[in-house]
N, C-alpha and C positions, 0 to 999 in steps of 0.2 A: 187734431194737431193744434197745439197751443204754443205760441212763441212769446217770449218776454218782450216788454216794451224796450225800445232802444232810446235811451235818454239823451237829450241835448242835440239830436241830429236834425238837419234841415233837408227836406225832400221837396223837389219841384216836380209838378206834373203839367205837361203841355199837351193840349188837344183842342181842336176847334169845335168840338161837340160839348155843349154845356152839360148835358146829361152824363156824359162819360167823365168829365171833370168832377162833377158832384159825387158820382159813385166811387171814383178812385179816392177822392179826399175822405169820404166817409169810412172806407176800409182802412186807409193808411193812418188817419189821425188818431186811431185807437192804439197804434203801436209806436208812432214816432212823434217827437216833440213838436215839430213844425212842418206843416205840409202847405206849400204855396201853389195853388192852381193858377194856370194862365192859359189864355187862348192865343197868345202871341209869342212865338219864339224870340222875336226881336225885343219885346218888352222885358222878357226874362234876362236876355243877354245884357240889356242896359242895367238891370238890377244887380247883376253879378259884378258890374264894375263899381257899384256904390256900396253894397252891403257885404256881409260875411259870406264866405264861400258855401256852396251847397255840397252835401255829401252824396246825393244820388239824384238823377234826373230821369223821369219816366217820360219818354218822348214819342209822340205820335209820328207816323211816317208820311202822312199825307195831309196837306192843308188846302188843296184846291179841289173844289167840287168836281166830281167825275174823274179825278186823277188817282189811280191806285198803283202808280209805278214806284212810289217810295222815294223818288228823286229829291223831293223837298227835305224829307227826313235825313237822307244821306248828306245833303249839303249842310244842314244844321248841325249834324254830328261834328263835321269838320270845324265849324265856327265855334261851337261850345268847347271842344277840346283845345282849340287854339287859345281860347281865353283861360281855360283851367285844365291842363293836361292830367291832373289827378282825379278829375270828376268821373264817377262811374255812371255811364248812360245805359239805361234799359229801354229798348225800343218796343213799341206795341202797335199793332195794326189789326184790322179786321180780315186781312188777307194772309192766309197761311202759305206764303211764298218762300220756299226754302232758299231760292237764289237770293232773295232780298235779305233774308236772315244772315246768310253767309257774308254778303257784301257789307251789311251793317257792322258785323263783328270785325271784318277786315278794316273798316274805317275807324274802329276803336270802341264800339259798343261792347258792353260786357255780357249782355243777355238779351233775350227776345221773348216777348209775351204776346200770345194770340188773344184777340177779343172774340167772344166774351171770356173773361178770365175766371179762374177759381181763386176765391179770396185768399185762402191760406197759402196757395202757391204764389200769388202776387206778393204777399207780405214776405214770404221766405226769400224770394228773388231780390226784393228791395233791401232786405236786411243784409244779404250777402254783398250787394253792391255798396252799401254803407260801410261795411267792414273793409272792403277792398279799398275804398277811397281813404279811409282812416289809415290803413297799412301803408298805402302809397305815400301819404303825407308824412307819416312817422319816418319811413325809410328815407324820404327826401331830406327831412330835417337832420336825420342822422348822418347822411352823406355830406351835408353842408358842414356839420360839426367836424366830421373826419377831415374834410378838405382843409378847413381852417387850421386844425391841429397839426396836419401833416404837410402844410404848404411848403415849409422849408425842407422837410425830409424828402419831398418829391423831386428835388433837384438832382440831376445826374451825379453819381459818385464815381470817381476814378478807381477802378479795381485793379490792383496789382496782380498780374498773372504771368510771371516770367518762368516759373517752374513748370515742368511738363505735367506734374500731378494735378495742379490746380487749373492749368490751362485746359486740360481735358474735361474737367468738371464744368468749367465755365462755357466751353464749347457746347457741351450737351445742354446746358441751360439755355443758350441762345437758339439751339435747334428746336427745342420744345416750346419756347416762348410764344411763337405765333399761333400755336394751337390752343385749345381749351382743355387739354389733357390734365388730369390731376398729377401732381408731382410730390414725391416723398424725398426729402433731403435728410441724409444721415451724416452724422459727424459728432465729434466730441464737443464738449462745452467750449464756447468761445472761438470756434473755427470760422464763423461768419456765415452760418446757415441763413440768417435773415437777410444778409447782404445779397446772397444768391437769389433768395426769393424775391427781393425787391428788384433785382436785375431782370428776372423773368417777367415780372409785372411791367417794368419800364419798357421792355421790348415787345410787349404784347399789344393786341388791339384794344385792350382794356386800360391802357396807360393813363388815359384822361379821367378814369373813374377811380374810386377810393381803393387804397391798399389798407386793409384793416388787419392788424397783427394782434393775436391773442395768445398770451402765455398761459397755457393750461396748468403749468406747474405753480403759478402764482395766484390762481383763483381757488378759494375754498371749494371743496367738492359740493357742499350744500348749495352754493350759489352759481355753480358753473352753468347749469341748464338755463337759468333765468338770464344770466349775463350774456349768453350766446344767442338764445332763441327768443328772448323777451318774455313778457308775461302779461296776462290779462288781470284786470282788477279783481281781487278776490281769489286769484289763482293759488295763493298761499297766504299765510297769516299776515305778513307785512306788505302784501301787494295792494297798496291803497289806490293806485292808479294804473292804467295801461302803460306799458313801456316797450318800445321797440328794442330788440337786442342788437348785439354787434353784427350778427349775420345780416340783419335787415339793412344796417348801415353800409354793408359791403355790396349791396345789390348793384349789379352791373359791373362790379370790379373784382378784386382778388381778396380772398379770405386766407390769411396765413395762420395756421394752427401750430404754434410752437409747443414743444414738449407733449406731443400727441400721445405718447405712451402713458401719460398720467391721466388720461381720460377714464372716467368711471365706466362700468359696464352699461349703465343706462344712457350715459352720454354717447358712448360708442354706438349704441343702437340708433339714436337720433341722428348722429352724423352719417351713419350708413344710409338712412332714409333720405337725408339731404343729398347725398351723392347719387343714389339710385333714381330718385323720383324728381329731383330738382324742386323740392318743396320742403317747408318747415312748419312746425306747429308750436306756437307759443305755449308756455306753461299756463295751464288753466283754460286753454282754448280747446275746442273739440273739432275744429276743422283746419286742415292744412292749407297753407298758402304757397303759391308758386314763388320761387326765388331764383335769381340768376347770379351765381357766383362761381368763380374759378377757385378751386381749393388747392392750396399748397400746404403740405404738412412737414414738420421737421421733428427730429428726436435725436437724443444722444444714446438711445437704446440700441442694442445690437440686433441683427436680423433674427438671431435665435430667440431673443427675448420677445420680439414682435410676433414671431410665429408660434409662441407658446400659447396654446388655447386657453390656459388658465389665467393668462394675463391680458391677451389682446385678441379680438375677434379676427379670425382668418379672412372672413369676407370683407371686413373693413380694410384690412391690410392690403388685400389685392385691389380694392377699389382705389386706395390712396396711391399705390405705387405703379400706376400706369407707366410712369417714367420714374426711375430711381436715380438720384444723384448723390454720390458720396463725396463730401468735402474733406480733403486730407488735413490732418493736423499740421501745425506749423513746423514741427520737427521733420516733416516729410516734404517741405517746400522751403528749405533754407535759402534758396536762391532769391526768394521774394523779400527776405528780411531787410536788406539794405534799402531797397526802394520804399518799403513800408515805413521804415524809420524816417526817411526823407519826407514822405507824405504826411505822416502824423506830426512830425516836428514842425513842418510849415503850418499845418492847421492850428496847432496849439500856440505857436509863436504869434500868429495873427490874433487868436482869441485873447491871449494874456498880454499882448503888447511887448513881447520879448524878442531878442535877436534870434534869427533863424540859424541855429547851430546844427552841426553834424558831429557824429562821434569821432573821436580820434582812432587811430589804427587799432590800438589794444582794445578799446571798448567795442569797436565794430566786430573784431574777431570773437570776443567773448559773447556778444549778442547773437552772432550767427551760430556759435557752438552750443548755446544754451538750449535746454530741452523744452522750455516753454510749456509746462503742463496746463497753463491757462490759455494757451494758444494766442490768437490774434488779440483777444481782449486783454490778456496780460501784457502783451507787447505794447499795446496802445497806452495802457495805464503807466507802464514804465517810462515811455517817452513823455507822457504828460508830466509825470513827476520830475523828470530830468529838465524839462523846459522851464518849470516853475522854480526849481532850486539851483540850477547850474549858474555859476558866476564866471566861468572861464570862456575862452574863445571857442572851445569845442566841448562837446560832452565827454566826460571821463567815465570810466567804468563805475566809479563810486556814485555818480549821479543817478545811475539806473537801479541801484540797490538790489542786485540780483541775489536770490537765495543761494547760498553755497550748496554744492552737491547736485546742481542741475545743469552741468555742462553736458555736451553730447554724450551719447551712449558709449562712445569709445573711452570716455574719461570717467564714467560713473563709478563710484566706489560703493560697494555693498555695505549694509550696516555691520555685518560680521567682521569684514576686513577692516573697516574704519575704526572699529572698537579696539583693534590690537595694533594699530599703526603708530600710535603716539601722536598723530596729527589729525585727530577726529574732525570730520566735517559735519557732525550732527548739529542741528539748530541749537542756539544757546538762549535766545530770548523766548518769552512766553508767546509772542506773536509768531515767531518762526516755528515754534513747536505746533501751534494751532494750525498754521498754514500747511505744514508737512503732514499733519494728521488728516486734514481735509483732502489734500491732494492724494494721499495714500488710499483713503476710503473711496474716493471717486475712481481711482485706477482699479482697485479690487472689484468694484461693482460695474465695471465697463462704462463709466461715465453716467450711470443712472443716478440722478439726484435723490430720488425717493428712497432707493435702497441705501445709498450712502448716508442720508440723514438718519434712517432707522438704525444703522450700525453705530453712528456717532451719538445716538440718543437725543437728537434735537429735531425740531420740526423742519419741514422742507423749506418754509419761508425763512427760518433762521439760517439754514444752510446757504440759501441764495444770498442773504445779506453778508455772510462771512466770505463767500466766494467773491462777491463784488469787492469787499474790503481788501482781500488778498490778491485780487487780479486773477482769479482762477476761472 
């Protein structure tokens, strides 16, 4: 068995027997960059406070002559991990006591070696410990970056739920939140699937940990696995350094996978392993690592599309939808529209230093009757526009720039009838024509952005930009 040298890593070995220290150093120095032997745990603890951190510690369990209880070693495990929680400690002793091995692991050691050791076995054990320390530190750094980036987003958001349809969906979200069950959120574009996912996280035991959102529809397929699972140096052509992925950054918290229906077959397989085994393997790595994340997925695809074996793995689908929440479109929760307009209006008035206006009676009636094919996202954009441009005491209908022909279904005029009415409601400007074409393609494809983009002859990313532009 031959293992490659691990470059740049720092290993510490502690034993009160000089011969053991010399033998361990001789074996390990051929594989690791720095091996520091010491016969004093306290001396090493002092060094840890002054120099760079260690990647692995090989710790003897007994330091007093005639004592083979391992009590000293257990106490030092606590002290070293208090100083550096990411340090991987491997314990060794001349006494093959299984109870001591179990207790050392319970205290936080990662492995246990019996003296006399097999050299290659010892090297392999330390190598695994080094990689575990590295992964812990990468994940920790990732979590800190996520916390910094999402510090403002973590604040509680008032969710409007006066309608029965949305209240039922939100009630289900609150009931599942305290568990660690996987959740699948279904709904059209713009209905607020991520808002529901964040509410589940906020009400869970993981609320203090990161919420990491990943839009699988916005990541090129060739980069998706590396972006999510991370990669090892040399794992592919441009992998010049190790990198922890977004999943590692979510360790201990919630991983939100938006547009899950866009996952490639190979990515679906890796996500299934993540859910089944609670472990992940970085691109270019050959050993899986344990990971603790709660997975919430969302999609605008229909159930029939998700259960099509040619498009989505059935086993992954059933792993994801332990609990399934359907978020209704805005046209099915019209009772919520006035309160949402007030909420968004207040938010944008504060942001832009504008008066806090409300719609006049005619504008409010039109807003409630509007079909809102872009759902809450479109409503939010309409209120933002009105806040910026309105100059009256109240919002007028003109401030919202609603696209003609999108009143409630009771008022909708079909293309054939409008063409013969003499009062056509067809879009007149190029932007209105583009918006109508995109909305129509999304409707025909059940809200699936990939299929709509293919029908329109544009890329998925280009479609997303246009949807954002038109509030869809």
